[in-house]
C-alpha atoms as an extended CHARMM CRD file, in Angstrom:
* protein
*
       135  EXT
         1         1  MET       CA            -22.3680000000       -0.9610000000       -1.8350000000  PROA      1               0.0000000000
         2         2  VAL       CA            -23.6440000000       -0.0210000000        1.5960000000  PROA      2               0.0000000000
         3         3  LEU       CA            -26.5360000000       -2.3540000000        2.3840000000  PROA      3               0.0000000000
         4         4  SER       CA            -27.7940000000       -0.3500000000        5.3220000000  PROA      4               0.0000000000
         5         5  GLY       CA            -26.4830000000        2.3050000000        7.6270000000  PROA      5               0.0000000000
         6         6  ARG       CA            -26.4130000000        5.8900000000        8.7320000000  PROA      6               0.0000000000
         7         7  LYS       CA            -23.7290000000        8.5420000000        8.5670000000  PROA      7               0.0000000000
         8         8  LYS       CA            -24.4450000000       11.2260000000       11.1130000000  PROA      8               0.0000000000
         9         9  TRP       CA            -28.1040000000       11.9590000000       10.4500000000  PROA      9               0.0000000000
        10        10  ALA       CA            -28.2060000000       10.7980000000        6.8280000000  PROA      10              0.0000000000
        11        11  ASP       CA            -29.3430000000        7.4040000000        5.6290000000  PROA      11              0.0000000000
        12        12  ILE       CA            -26.6130000000        5.8720000000        3.4560000000  PROA      12              0.0000000000
        13        13  SER       CA            -28.4470000000        2.6310000000        2.6750000000  PROA      13              0.0000000000
        14        14  ASN       CA            -27.9360000000        1.5010000000       -0.9130000000  PROA      14              0.0000000000
        15        15  MET       CA            -25.1070000000        4.0020000000       -1.4100000000  PROA      15              0.0000000000
        16        16  ASN       CA            -22.8520000000        2.6880000000       -4.1690000000  PROA      16              0.0000000000
        17        17  MET       CA            -19.1140000000        3.3920000000       -4.2780000000  PROA      17              0.0000000000
        18        18  THR       CA            -18.2580000000        3.3410000000       -7.9630000000  PROA      18              0.0000000000
        19        19  SER       CA            -14.5060000000        3.8410000000       -7.7260000000  PROA      19              0.0000000000
        20        20  PHE       CA            -11.5710000000        3.4600000000       -5.3950000000  PROA      20              0.0000000000
        21        21  GLU       CA            -11.5100000000        7.2570000000       -5.0230000000  PROA      21              0.0000000000
        22        22  THR       CA            -15.1590000000        7.5260000000       -3.9190000000  PROA      22              0.0000000000
        23        23  LEU       CA            -14.7090000000        4.6780000000       -1.4530000000  PROA      23              0.0000000000
        24        24  GLU       CA            -11.6640000000        6.3080000000        0.0990000000  PROA      24              0.0000000000
        25        25  THR       CA            -13.3610000000        9.6920000000        0.2670000000  PROA      25              0.0000000000
        26        26  PHE       CA            -16.2430000000        8.0160000000        2.0840000000  PROA      26              0.0000000000
        27        27  PHE       CA            -13.9350000000        6.3360000000        4.6160000000  PROA      27              0.0000000000
        28        28  GLU       CA            -12.1140000000        9.6020000000        5.2340000000  PROA      28              0.0000000000
        29        29  SER       CA            -15.4270000000       11.3010000000        5.9240000000  PROA      29              0.0000000000
        30        30  ILE       CA            -16.3200000000        8.8080000000        8.6470000000  PROA      30              0.0000000000
        31        31  ASN       CA            -12.8270000000        8.6320000000       10.1660000000  PROA      31              0.0000000000
        32        32  ARG       CA            -12.3960000000       12.3280000000       10.9150000000  PROA      32              0.0000000000
        33        33  SER       CA            -10.9850000000       11.6190000000       14.3550000000  PROA      33              0.0000000000
        34        34  CYS       CA             -8.2340000000        9.3600000000       13.0030000000  PROA      34              0.0000000000
        35        35  PRO       CA             -5.6650000000       11.5370000000       11.1920000000  PROA      35              0.0000000000
        36        36  GLU       CA             -3.3630000000        8.5850000000       10.5190000000  PROA      36              0.0000000000
        37        37  LEU       CA             -5.8840000000        7.2450000000        8.0350000000  PROA      37              0.0000000000
        38        38  LYS       CA             -6.1160000000       10.4960000000        6.0630000000  PROA      38              0.0000000000
        39        39  ARG       CA             -4.5490000000       10.1160000000        2.6440000000  PROA      39              0.0000000000
        40        40  LYS       CA             -3.6890000000       13.7430000000        2.1720000000  PROA      40              0.0000000000
        41        41  ASN       CA             -1.8850000000       14.6410000000        5.3860000000  PROA      41              0.0000000000
        42        42  ALA       CA              1.7950000000       15.4750000000        4.9270000000  PROA      42              0.0000000000
        43        43  PRO       CA              3.3280000000       12.3030000000        6.4400000000  PROA      43              0.0000000000
        44        44  ASN       CA              1.0890000000       10.0460000000        4.3510000000  PROA      44              0.0000000000
        45        45  LEU       CA              1.9010000000       11.9980000000        1.1930000000  PROA      45              0.0000000000
        46        46  ALA       CA              5.6350000000       11.4570000000        1.7370000000  PROA      46              0.0000000000
        47        47  ALA       CA              5.1260000000        7.7710000000        2.4780000000  PROA      47              0.0000000000
        48        48  MET       CA              2.8250000000        7.3080000000       -0.5040000000  PROA      48              0.0000000000
        49        49  GLU       CA              5.4620000000        8.8370000000       -2.7520000000  PROA      49              0.0000000000
        50        50  ALA       CA              7.8890000000        6.1790000000       -1.5350000000  PROA      50              0.0000000000
        51        51  VAL       CA              5.5220000000        3.2570000000       -2.1700000000  PROA      51              0.0000000000
        52        52  GLN       CA              3.2710000000        4.2480000000       -5.0640000000  PROA      52              0.0000000000
        53        53  ASP       CA              5.3190000000        2.6930000000       -7.8740000000  PROA      53              0.0000000000
        54        54  VAL       CA              5.9510000000       -0.7510000000       -6.3870000000  PROA      54              0.0000000000
        55        55  TYR       CA              2.6990000000       -2.3400000000       -7.5630000000  PROA      55              0.0000000000
        56        56  PRO       CA              2.7620000000       -1.0790000000      -11.1640000000  PROA      56              0.0000000000
        57        57  THR       CA              6.3920000000       -2.2300000000      -11.3070000000  PROA      57              0.0000000000
        58        58  PHE       CA              5.3920000000       -5.6300000000       -9.9480000000  PROA      58              0.0000000000
        59        59  ASN       CA              2.5810000000       -5.9470000000      -12.4880000000  PROA      59              0.0000000000
        60        60  ALA       CA              5.0300000000       -5.1190000000      -15.2980000000  PROA      60              0.0000000000
        61        61  PHE       CA              7.4430000000       -7.7120000000      -13.8840000000  PROA      61              0.0000000000
        62        62  LEU       CA              4.7260000000      -10.3760000000      -13.8700000000  PROA      62              0.0000000000
        63        63  SER       CA              3.7010000000       -9.6480000000      -17.4350000000  PROA      63              0.0000000000
        64        64  GLN       CA              7.2350000000       -9.6340000000      -18.8830000000  PROA      64              0.0000000000
        65        65  LYS       CA              7.6150000000      -12.1750000000      -21.6390000000  PROA      65              0.0000000000
        66        66  ALA       CA             11.3890000000      -11.8250000000      -21.7880000000  PROA      66              0.0000000000
        67        67  ASP       CA             13.9270000000      -12.8450000000      -19.1680000000  PROA      67              0.0000000000
        68        68  ARG       CA             12.1650000000      -14.6280000000      -16.3210000000  PROA      68              0.0000000000
        69        69  HSD       CA             14.7030000000      -13.3240000000      -13.8220000000  PROA      69              0.0000000000
        70        70  ASP       CA             14.9010000000       -9.6620000000      -14.8470000000  PROA      70              0.0000000000
        71        71  ASP       CA             13.6790000000       -8.3190000000      -11.5320000000  PROA      71              0.0000000000
        72        72  ARG       CA             15.9820000000       -5.2880000000      -11.2090000000  PROA      72              0.0000000000
        73        73  ARG       CA             13.2220000000       -2.6590000000      -11.3590000000  PROA      73              0.0000000000
        74        74  LEU       CA             11.0930000000       -4.4650000000       -8.7820000000  PROA      74              0.0000000000
        75        75  LYS       CA             14.0600000000       -4.8940000000       -6.4380000000  PROA      75              0.0000000000
        76        76  ALA       CA             14.8560000000       -1.1880000000       -6.8610000000  PROA      76              0.0000000000
        77        77  GLU       CA             11.3090000000       -0.2600000000       -5.8070000000  PROA      77              0.0000000000
        78        78  LEU       CA             11.4590000000       -2.5590000000       -2.7820000000  PROA      78              0.0000000000
        79        79  LYS       CA             14.8550000000       -1.1070000000       -1.8940000000  PROA      79              0.0000000000
        80        80  LYS       CA             13.3450000000        2.3900000000       -2.0400000000  PROA      80              0.0000000000
        81        81  ILE       CA             10.6820000000        1.3140000000        0.4820000000  PROA      81              0.0000000000
        82        82  ASN       CA             13.3360000000       -0.2770000000        2.7040000000  PROA      82              0.0000000000
        83        83  GLU       CA             15.4350000000        2.9120000000        2.6210000000  PROA      83              0.0000000000
        84        84  PHE       CA             12.3710000000        5.0190000000        3.4090000000  PROA      84              0.0000000000
        85        85  LEU       CA             11.6360000000        2.8690000000        6.4540000000  PROA      85              0.0000000000
        86        86  GLU       CA             15.2750000000        3.0900000000        7.5890000000  PROA      86              0.0000000000
        87        87  SER       CA             15.1990000000        6.8690000000        7.2860000000  PROA      87              0.0000000000
        88        88  GLU       CA             11.9890000000        7.2030000000        9.3170000000  PROA      88              0.0000000000
        89        89  ASP       CA             13.0560000000        5.0480000000       12.2740000000  PROA      89              0.0000000000
        90        90  THR       CA              9.4590000000        3.9990000000       12.8960000000  PROA      90              0.0000000000
        91        91  LYS       CA              7.6970000000        0.6660000000       13.0310000000  PROA      91              0.0000000000
        92        92  PHE       CA              5.4790000000        1.5680000000       10.0820000000  PROA      92              0.0000000000
        93        93  LEU       CA              5.7750000000        3.9850000000        7.1550000000  PROA      93              0.0000000000
        94        94  VAL       CA              4.4980000000        7.0850000000        8.9180000000  PROA      94              0.0000000000
        95        95  ASP       CA              4.6920000000        6.4280000000       12.6390000000  PROA      95              0.0000000000
        96        96  ASN       CA              4.4580000000        3.5900000000       15.1280000000  PROA      96              0.0000000000
        97        97  VAL       CA              0.7760000000        3.1260000000       14.2730000000  PROA      97              0.0000000000
        98        98  LEU       CA             -0.7760000000        2.0010000000       11.0090000000  PROA      98              0.0000000000
        99        99  SER       CA             -1.4560000000        4.7670000000        8.5290000000  PROA      99              0.0000000000
       100       100  PHE       CA             -3.2060000000        5.0140000000        5.1870000000  PROA      100             0.0000000000
       101       101  ALA       CA              0.1340000000        4.4090000000        3.4410000000  PROA      101             0.0000000000
       102       102  ASP       CA              0.5910000000        1.1330000000        5.3500000000  PROA      102             0.0000000000
       103       103  CYS       CA             -2.9430000000        0.0200000000        4.4890000000  PROA      103             0.0000000000
       104       104  PHE       CA             -2.1330000000        0.7990000000        0.8630000000  PROA      104             0.0000000000
       105       105  LEU       CA              1.2040000000       -1.0330000000        0.8720000000  PROA      105             0.0000000000
       106       106  LEU       CA              0.6660000000       -4.1610000000        2.9790000000  PROA      106             0.0000000000
       107       107  PRO       CA             -1.7410000000       -6.0390000000        0.6750000000  PROA      107             0.0000000000
       108       108  ARG       CA              0.4660000000       -5.1840000000       -2.2960000000  PROA      108             0.0000000000
       109       109  LEU       CA              3.4940000000       -6.6320000000       -0.5360000000  PROA      109             0.0000000000
       110       110  GLN       CA              1.5210000000       -9.8040000000        0.1310000000  PROA      110             0.0000000000
       111       111  HSD       CA              0.6480000000      -10.0020000000       -3.5830000000  PROA      111             0.0000000000
       112       112  ILE       CA              4.3180000000       -9.5940000000       -4.4240000000  PROA      112             0.0000000000
       113       113  ARG       CA              5.2600000000      -12.2730000000       -1.9310000000  PROA      113             0.0000000000
       114       114  VAL       CA              2.6920000000      -14.8440000000       -3.0850000000  PROA      114             0.0000000000
       115       115  ALA       CA              2.2930000000      -14.1740000000       -6.8190000000  PROA      115             0.0000000000
       116       116  GLY       CA              5.9570000000      -13.3040000000       -7.2670000000  PROA      116             0.0000000000
       117       117  GLU       CA              6.9860000000      -16.6960000000       -5.9210000000  PROA      117             0.0000000000
       118       118  ALA       CA              4.2200000000      -18.6300000000       -7.6550000000  PROA      118             0.0000000000
       119       119  TYR       CA              4.5180000000      -17.1290000000      -11.1210000000  PROA      119             0.0000000000
       120       120  ARG       CA              8.1090000000      -15.9390000000      -11.3980000000  PROA      120             0.0000000000
       121       121  GLY       CA             10.0810000000      -17.5510000000       -8.5750000000  PROA      121             0.0000000000
       122       122  PHE       CA             10.6540000000      -14.1140000000       -7.0320000000  PROA      122             0.0000000000
       123       123  GLU       CA             11.3420000000      -13.6250000000       -3.3350000000  PROA      123             0.0000000000
       124       124  ILE       CA             11.6060000000      -10.2920000000       -1.5550000000  PROA      124             0.0000000000
       125       125  PRO       CA             15.3260000000       -9.9390000000       -0.7470000000  PROA      125             0.0000000000
       126       126  LYS       CA             16.1500000000      -10.7760000000        2.8520000000  PROA      126             0.0000000000
       127       127  GLU       CA             18.6190000000       -7.8780000000        3.0830000000  PROA      127             0.0000000000
       128       128  TYR       CA             15.7130000000       -5.4280000000        3.2200000000  PROA      128             0.0000000000
       129       129  THR       CA             15.7510000000       -5.6400000000        6.9960000000  PROA      129             0.0000000000
       130       130  ALA       CA             14.0030000000       -2.3300000000        7.7570000000  PROA      130             0.0000000000
       131       131  CYS       CA             10.8550000000       -3.8890000000        6.3850000000  PROA      131             0.0000000000
       132       132  GLY       CA             11.0270000000       -6.5060000000        9.1360000000  PROA      132             0.0000000000
       133       133  SER       CA              7.6690000000       -8.2200000000        9.1690000000  PROA      133             0.0000000000
       134       134  THR       CA              6.2520000000       -5.5630000000        6.8200000000  PROA      134             0.0000000000
       135       135  CYS       CA              8.1880000000       -6.7430000000        3.7530000000  PROA      135             0.0000000000
């Protein structure tokens, strides 16, 4: 919820963002001069395709009742991100500046790092070197 504020000439006080989608649409509308943060530009779409399945895969891994160490799917998703980064030859997913895709991925990687270790003894493989400090 926006407690107080203005967007251009409109008062946006008490505006309520009811979903992730409406919140992101709002941020895109105020960040028009920052194309890196646009979700729907071509570079971000390609990067998002590379990273979009890692969190659902991680959630499935956490909720598995079976083999505690069956982490093949999660490692495959992390490997896909590592390979994407290697193919781009950039510091981040899209360029050498943060993009929407990075802002989407980074907190999820932190969840994987912390919750993966705490609940399942999982560590992000060290051989994923393209991730550097990202992964």
